Steps between C-alpha positions, in 0.01 A plus 500: 500500500237248398327297769268202458340291767337160506392240750654155495300310758525707816819675388491851355765524226614846398705521181702818460684620190729798469692709749412508870638845566394820676225569246354148495544395863208705640235378255643145515485495881148639513369247249665201670397610850134500385538135397624385838223347708495552874512134601783268385566656160711314246679733261746416224679778312621383160796725419607327176419820313655741752839613373584777746429572868593810700500559874140626469405169338673304775319705763163413346588128487594519870168671585309229313699227678423655841129527422477136384694379805278708730203302365685170561525456126751370249702722266743402226678632194569306182675545169737765634742613229874488583538879519209530744620194695838670543329803655300272732819316601704817562229661710433188708144461372565148373529377859158648584317379191396163364644518145431229240650467152163455327127535559418128508759435772370788708137392468587146615694635798216733600221250448 
């Protein structure tokens, strides 16, 4: 899995590409957790390049969501591919997450 991060204003945008599976979820979670500030973090995960997610990947997304919420922050996903969106829908994650079709829409909503 490839991971890039950038700041857009006060929002940390993490772009992931590849599979978020058992092998990638640990390193992905560790890297993203280090980017989360303690006070009112704003984190956007751009999943346009993520084509597969396992239960381990979902677990790491849930841990990240909880950490951001604990800091009274804002967390969103964008660019979720249909196959990954289906997994989010089936598992009930869609109801817990703020999911946007594209990065620009998500950034406006989080701003």
